C-alpha positions as CSV (number, residue, x, y, z in Angstrom):
1,M,-66.2,46.1,32.3
2,S,-62.6,46.7,32.6
3,G,-61.6,43.2,33.5
4,S,-58.7,41.4,31.7
5,I,-59.5,39.0,28.9
6,G,-56.6,36.8,30.0
7,G,-59.0,34.5,31.7
8,I,-61.2,34.4,28.7
9,G,-58.3,33.7,26.4
10,T,-56.9,31.1,28.6
11,G,-60.2,29.5,28.9
12,Y,-60.4,29.0,25.2
13,G,-56.8,27.7,25.1
14,F,-55.5,30.9,23.6
15,L,-52.4,31.1,25.8
16,D,-51.8,27.3,25.6
17,T,-51.9,27.7,21.8
18,L,-49.4,30.5,21.9
19,I,-47.1,28.5,24.1
20,A,-47.4,25.4,22.0
21,N,-46.7,27.4,18.8
22,A,-43.6,28.9,20.5
23,N,-42.3,25.5,21.5
24,T,-42.8,24.3,17.9
25,V,-40.9,27.3,16.6
26,H,-38.2,26.8,19.2
27,Q,-37.7,23.2,18.1
28,Q,-37.4,24.4,14.5
29,L,-34.8,26.9,15.7
30,N,-32.8,24.2,17.4
31,T,-32.9,22.0,14.3
32,L,-31.8,24.9,12.0
33,T,-29.1,25.9,14.5
34,E,-27.7,22.3,14.5
35,Q,-27.9,22.2,10.7
36,A,-26.0,25.5,10.4
37,S,-23.4,24.2,12.8
38,T,-22.8,20.7,11.4
39,G,-23.8,21.2,7.8
40,L,-26.0,18.1,8.1
41,V,-29.7,17.8,7.8
42,S,-29.6,15.6,10.9
43,Q,-27.0,13.7,12.9
44,T,-29.4,10.8,13.3
45,Y,-31.0,8.5,10.7
46,A,-34.4,9.3,12.2
47,G,-33.9,13.0,11.3
48,L,-33.3,12.2,7.7
49,G,-36.9,11.1,7.1
50,S,-37.2,9.3,3.7
51,G,-33.5,10.0,3.0
52,A,-32.6,7.6,5.8
53,T,-32.9,4.6,3.5
54,V,-30.5,6.1,1.0
55,S,-28.0,7.0,3.8
56,L,-28.1,3.5,5.4
57,S,-27.5,1.9,2.0
58,L,-24.8,4.1,0.6
59,N,-22.6,4.9,3.7
60,P,-21.3,1.4,4.1
61,Q,-20.5,1.3,0.4
62,L,-18.6,4.5,0.5
63,T,-16.6,3.4,3.6
64,A,-15.6,0.2,1.7
65,L,-14.6,2.2,-1.3
66,Q,-12.5,4.5,0.8
67,T,-10.8,1.5,2.4
68,W,-9.9,-0.1,-0.9
69,Q,-8.6,3.2,-2.2
70,S,-6.4,3.5,0.9
71,N,-5.2,-0.1,0.4
72,I,-4.2,0.6,-3.2
73,S,-2.4,3.9,-2.3
74,Q,-0.3,2.1,0.2
75,A,0.3,-0.9,-2.1
76,T,1.4,1.3,-5.1
77,G,3.7,3.2,-2.8
78,T,5.3,0.0,-1.7
79,M,5.5,-1.2,-5.3
80,Q,7.3,2.0,-6.3
81,V,9.9,1.5,-3.6
82,T,10.3,-2.1,-4.9
83,Q,10.8,-0.8,-8.4
84,T,13.5,1.7,-7.2
85,A,15.4,-1.1,-5.4
86,M,15.1,-3.4,-8.4
87,T,16.4,-0.7,-10.7
88,Q,19.6,-0.8,-8.7
89,V,19.8,-4.6,-8.6
90,Q,19.3,-4.6,-12.4
91,Q,22.1,-2.2,-12.9
92,I,24.4,-4.4,-10.8
93,A,23.4,-7.5,-12.8
94,S,23.8,-5.7,-16.1
95,T,27.2,-4.3,-15.2
96,F,28.6,-7.7,-14.3
97,A,27.0,-9.3,-17.4
98,A,28.9,-6.7,-19.5
99,D,32.1,-7.5,-17.5
100,M,32.1,-11.2,-18.4
101,P,34.0,-10.9,-21.7
102,T,36.7,-9.1,-19.8
103,L,36.9,-12.0,-17.3
104,T,37.0,-14.4,-20.2
105,A,40.1,-12.6,-21.6
106,G,41.8,-13.5,-18.4
107,N,43.8,-10.4,-17.7
108,A,45.1,-11.0,-14.2
109,Q,44.9,-7.4,-13.0
110,E,41.3,-7.0,-14.3
111,V,40.2,-10.3,-12.8
112,E,41.4,-9.1,-9.3
113,S,39.6,-5.8,-9.7
114,I,36.3,-7.2,-11.0
115,A,36.4,-9.9,-8.2
116,S,36.7,-7.1,-5.6
117,Q,33.9,-5.2,-7.2
118,A,31.7,-8.4,-7.2
119,Q,32.2,-8.8,-3.4
120,T,31.1,-5.2,-2.9
121,A,28.1,-5.7,-5.2
122,L,27.1,-8.9,-3.3
123,V,26.9,-6.9,0.0
124,Q,24.9,-4.2,-1.9
125,V,22.4,-6.6,-3.3
126,A,21.9,-8.3,0.1
127,G,21.2,-4.9,1.6
128,L,18.8,-3.9,-1.2
129,L,16.8,-7.1,-0.5
130,D,16.2,-5.7,3.0
131,T,14.6,-2.5,1.5
132,Q,11.7,-1.2,3.6
133,D,8.7,1.0,3.0
134,A,7.1,2.4,6.2
135,G,8.5,-0.5,8.2
136,V,7.5,-3.2,5.6
137,F,10.2,-5.3,4.0
138,V,9.2,-5.0,0.4
139,F,10.9,-8.3,-0.7
140,G,9.6,-10.2,2.4
141,G,6.4,-11.5,1.1
142,Q,3.9,-12.2,3.8
143,D,6.7,-12.2,6.3
144,S,7.1,-8.5,5.7
145,S,7.9,-7.5,9.2
146,N,11.2,-9.4,9.2
147,P,14.3,-8.9,6.9
148,P,14.6,-11.4,4.1
149,V,18.4,-11.3,4.5
150,P,19.1,-11.2,8.3
151,S,22.7,-10.1,8.1
152,P,23.4,-8.4,4.7
153,D,26.6,-6.7,5.9
154,S,28.0,-10.0,6.9
155,I,27.2,-11.8,3.6
156,L,31.0,-12.3,2.8
157,T,31.4,-14.2,6.0
158,S,28.2,-16.2,5.7
159,G,28.1,-19.9,4.9
160,F,26.7,-19.0,1.5
161,Y,29.7,-17.0,0.4
162,T,32.4,-19.0,2.2
163,Q,31.2,-22.3,0.7
164,I,31.1,-20.9,-2.8
165,N,34.5,-19.4,-2.3
166,A,35.9,-22.7,-1.1
167,T,34.3,-24.4,-4.1
168,V,35.8,-21.9,-6.6
169,S,39.2,-22.3,-4.9
170,G,39.0,-26.0,-5.8
171,L,38.5,-25.3,-9.5
172,S,41.9,-26.7,-10.5
173,A,41.3,-30.0,-8.6
174,N,37.6,-30.5,-9.4
175,G,37.2,-29.0,-12.8
176,A,34.6,-26.5,-14.1
177,A,31.6,-28.9,-14.3
178,V,31.8,-30.0,-10.7
179,T,32.6,-26.5,-9.5
180,A,29.6,-25.0,-11.3
181,A,27.3,-27.8,-10.1
182,T,28.4,-27.4,-6.5
183,T,28.0,-23.6,-6.5
184,L,24.5,-24.1,-8.1
185,A,23.6,-26.5,-5.3
186,I,24.9,-24.1,-2.6
187,A,22.9,-21.2,-4.1
188,S,19.7,-23.4,-4.3
189,S,20.1,-24.6,-0.8
190,N,17.6,-23.6,2.0
191,A,19.7,-25.3,4.7
192,T,20.5,-23.3,7.8
193,G,24.1,-22.1,7.7
194,T,24.1,-22.2,3.9
195,S,21.2,-20.1,2.8
196,P,21.7,-16.3,3.2
197,F,18.0,-15.8,3.6
198,S,15.7,-15.8,6.6
199,A,14.0,-19.0,7.7
200,Y,10.8,-17.9,6.0
201,M,12.5,-17.2,2.7
202,S,14.6,-20.4,2.9
203,Q,11.8,-22.7,1.8
204,P,10.4,-23.9,-1.5
205,A,9.0,-21.0,-3.6
206,A,5.5,-22.6,-3.5
207,N,5.4,-22.2,0.2
208,I,6.3,-18.5,0.3
209,G,3.3,-16.3,0.6
210,Q,3.2,-13.1,-1.4
211,Q,1.8,-9.8,-0.3
212,V,-1.8,-9.1,-1.5
213,V,-4.0,-6.1,-1.4
214,Q,-7.8,-6.0,-1.3
215,T,-9.2,-3.9,-4.2
216,G,-12.9,-4.8,-4.0
217,D,-15.5,-7.0,-2.5
218,G,-13.7,-10.3,-2.4
219,T,-11.1,-9.1,-4.9
220,T,-7.4,-9.1,-4.2
221,V,-4.2,-8.5,-6.2
222,T,-0.8,-10.0,-5.6
223,I,1.9,-7.3,-5.2
224,G,5.6,-7.0,-4.7
225,L,8.5,-9.3,-5.4
226,L,10.3,-12.0,-3.3
227,A,13.9,-12.0,-2.2
228,S,14.6,-15.7,-2.8
229,A,12.0,-16.7,-5.5
230,N,10.5,-15.4,-8.7
231,T,7.0,-13.9,-8.5
232,N,5.6,-13.7,-12.0
233,V,8.0,-15.5,-14.3
234,Q,10.2,-18.7,-14.5
235,S,13.9,-18.6,-14.7
236,T,15.1,-20.9,-17.6
237,G,18.4,-22.0,-18.9
238,T,21.1,-24.6,-18.3
239,S,22.4,-23.1,-15.1
240,T,19.7,-21.6,-12.8
241,T,18.5,-22.1,-9.3
242,G,15.0,-21.1,-10.4
243,S,15.4,-17.7,-8.8
244,Y,17.0,-14.9,-10.6
245,M,18.0,-13.3,-7.3
246,R,19.8,-16.5,-6.1
247,D,21.4,-16.7,-9.6
248,L,22.7,-13.2,-9.3
249,M,24.1,-13.7,-5.8
250,R,25.7,-17.0,-6.9
251,A,27.3,-15.2,-9.9
252,L,28.6,-12.4,-7.7
253,A,29.9,-14.9,-5.2
254,T,31.6,-16.9,-7.9
255,I,33.2,-13.9,-9.5
256,G,34.2,-12.5,-6.1
257,S,36.0,-15.7,-5.4
258,L,38.2,-15.7,-8.5
259,T,41.9,-15.0,-8.3
260,S,44.4,-13.9,-11.0
261,A,46.2,-17.2,-10.5
262,Q,43.2,-19.2,-11.8
263,T,43.2,-17.5,-15.3
264,G,45.5,-20.1,-16.7
265,D,43.5,-23.0,-15.2
266,P,42.0,-25.4,-17.8
267,G,38.6,-25.1,-16.2
268,Y,38.6,-21.3,-15.9
269,T,37.0,-20.4,-19.2
270,A,34.3,-23.0,-18.8
271,L,33.4,-21.7,-15.3
272,I,33.2,-18.1,-16.6
273,Q,31.0,-19.3,-19.5
274,D,28.6,-21.1,-17.0
275,T,28.6,-17.9,-14.9
276,T,27.9,-15.8,-17.9
277,T,25.0,-18.0,-19.0
278,S,23.5,-18.0,-15.5
279,L,23.9,-14.2,-15.1
280,N,22.4,-13.4,-18.5
281,G,19.4,-15.6,-17.6
282,A,19.0,-13.7,-14.3
283,V,19.0,-10.4,-16.2
284,S,16.3,-11.5,-18.5
285,A,14.1,-13.1,-15.9
286,M,14.5,-10.1,-13.7
287,A,13.4,-7.7,-16.4
288,A,10.3,-9.8,-17.1
289,D,9.4,-9.9,-13.4
290,V,9.9,-6.2,-13.0
291,G,7.8,-5.6,-16.1
292,A,5.0,-7.7,-14.7
293,L,5.1,-5.7,-11.5
294,G,4.8,-2.6,-13.6
295,N,1.7,-4.0,-15.2
296,T,0.2,-4.7,-11.8
297,Q,0.9,-1.1,-10.8
298,S,-0.9,0.2,-13.9
299,T,-3.9,-2.1,-13.2
300,L,-4.1,-0.9,-9.6
301,T,-3.9,2.8,-10.7
302,A,-6.8,2.2,-13.1
303,T,-8.7,0.4,-10.4
304,Q,-8.1,3.3,-8.0
305,T,-9.4,5.8,-10.6
306,R,-12.6,3.7,-11.0
307,L,-13.1,3.5,-7.3
308,S,-12.6,7.2,-7.0
309,D,-15.2,7.9,-9.6
310,T,-17.7,5.6,-7.9
311,A,-17.0,7.2,-4.5
312,T,-17.5,10.7,-6.0
313,A,-20.9,9.6,-7.4
314,L,-21.9,8.0,-4.1
315,T,-20.8,11.1,-2.2
316,G,-23.0,13.2,-4.4
317,Q,-26.0,11.0,-3.7
318,L,-25.4,11.1,0.1
319,S,-24.9,14.8,0.0
320,S,-28.4,15.3,-1.5
321,V,-30.0,13.6,1.5
322,Q,-27.6,14.3,4.3
323,D,-26.1,17.8,3.7
324,A,-28.1,20.9,4.6
325,D,-28.2,23.7,2.0
326,E,-26.2,26.4,3.7
327,A,-27.9,29.4,2.1
328,T,-31.4,28.1,2.7
329,T,-30.6,27.1,6.2
330,L,-29.2,30.5,7.2
331,S,-32.2,32.2,5.6
332,D,-34.7,29.9,7.4
333,L,-32.7,30.4,10.6
334,S,-33.1,34.2,10.4
335,A,-36.8,33.9,9.7
336,I,-37.5,31.4,12.5
337,Q,-35.6,33.6,15.0
338,T,-37.9,36.5,14.0
339,Q,-41.0,34.3,14.3
340,L,-39.9,33.0,17.7
341,Q,-39.3,36.5,19.0
342,A,-42.8,37.5,17.8
343,S,-44.3,34.4,19.6
344,Y,-42.6,35.4,22.8
345,R,-44.0,39.0,22.5
346,M,-47.5,37.7,22.0
347,I,-47.2,35.4,25.1
348,T,-45.9,38.3,27.2
349,S,-48.5,40.8,26.0
350,E,-51.5,38.3,26.2
351,G,-51.9,38.8,29.9
352,T,-52.2,42.6,29.6
353,L,-55.1,42.6,27.2
354,S,-58.6,43.7,28.4
355,L,-62.0,43.9,26.9
356,A,-61.5,47.6,26.3
357,N,-59.0,46.6,23.7
358,F,-61.7,44.9,21.7
359,L,-65.0,46.9,22.4
360,P,-66.0,49.6,20.0
361,A,-65.5,53.1,21.3
């Protein structure tokens, strides 16, 4: 009676049971190893069990929130670049508004100096209107991949400037009223060869699309400013094109076209007064538009904070069903490794057992 009990054990499924148990433990080991490696309960929804419903519901929401946050971050960056450019434009406008009393006084030498400065400033303003942020022309509206002013460095040889220059040169013959009306018409014009702006910007303000950013499900916010039209406010007064930027460029072109010989002209003072009125209106409208842009920035910042808080909450909920507990996983992994080793030892030793191991001495 020294035969092995392997046959007896196998007959009763003992070895099969050992092998099945070892396979189950091995599967548990694979699962725990994957959890320790990825930090996730499972890489498939099926492996999440009852948590799959939560994951399926919240993951798309979290992705959308992250997209909107990214949109806002990019938009606020672009808006800040716009604000920086506008600060320079405002400084130029304010400087020449302050120079108008000097021009009114009619000192020949100062007129020539201010006229030269105005020409330089006009080139600078045209260049600022082509400001970019990461390849986006911030004053370009929906045509943001193209410069609003195609040739800013050549503005003094453009039809816009040369036509205004010729009109101002005719002040003595035509008088202040006609001269002012003509320069206003030139600055308002969208005609090719007259308008300094791109074809997209050389159209009625109502037809120029503004940049928008999606901040929620079906929610968008208009951002940025336009090179040739106002965005949030209306320009008012007796001498305006309806666009403070056009008004500023018209004023700079008019001032830049003045000569010391014109200071004694009967229409000189009236032209300076019209230019002063237009320039002051541009300064006011510009400040209001920039202020509205700042309010939009503040609103977007608040929205981004709200989205961030919501995303944090959703991330916590997802973590509770998707993320494996590191300490528990490592502890279970160590235990299951020990259990699997014991299972293998039992399978190996099962074939060496005999009835003598179990019979009483």
